[in-house]
Steps between C-alpha positions, in 0.01 A plus 500: 500500500251471220638394161370821345710705741808284452504516121318836469236370263132425520454364148488123469357290218309293751503381861688190382765723341523704821536178702791388281675833546427488873668156524807626310527815707457312831764240400740783417422673831561183706820422309627855557443503876648151531805600296567792735510264800724248323739769373625555856629141486642529153238269349260534212152345520609236247799403720266487802267275301784262413612485865144418610475226238830347611406526868178314423704201371781528756708294571438354153662655195317633197595531136467835326212378285291402804568838665397680183170305488408628846588866441226761528644690205540233236734705281760537776858414405549235769864412416598869536303532826680194635837644388431813708382303801810281476728805504320608819558149641125449546485189279745227402519348153623146441479216252216254538600156630246334270579693182845660466366733228248657739577779745317502830452786746479500880423789732785567746467581871566866411215475249270355763598777745434783256176334390376487861581871549345611174192279538433656840522846339279400204242333728485817710469715189214285365323510839505883479416541132283204395216582733219257441342223698528130408150494349583787261835338417325172411264687268787687340705182454203328336444795265866511401511125440181529293675768293793265432282198411648489148862521621719227359 
């Protein structure tokens, strides 16, 4: 769908302004369709992101700060997300062996299982909705990284 149809407007300050809105709208669209898939499993996209981060370090543990640094949405409340995942028995919280003041998190087998199921669903969803070839994806990735060149 064209951006103009989606937001019912044809007036943009410039093509650069339109591109910025297009990025925001597309991110919202992807997040929405992904959230619908994850909702069936009782997960939010932030919880899914934390599980993926933990799985990437498994069997090692991670501290909350390191998880937060890897989050897609940097303003996520990681301690609260971990609290909710712990209630669902998808992660385990313990005290660090090196520093007793630090809490470390590990993904549980139940967390790995739900992550495998949800990742299969998300991968299938992306295969159906993000329809572009690798060459186009490389171009898009380069353009997006160029846009974020001043990111700190």
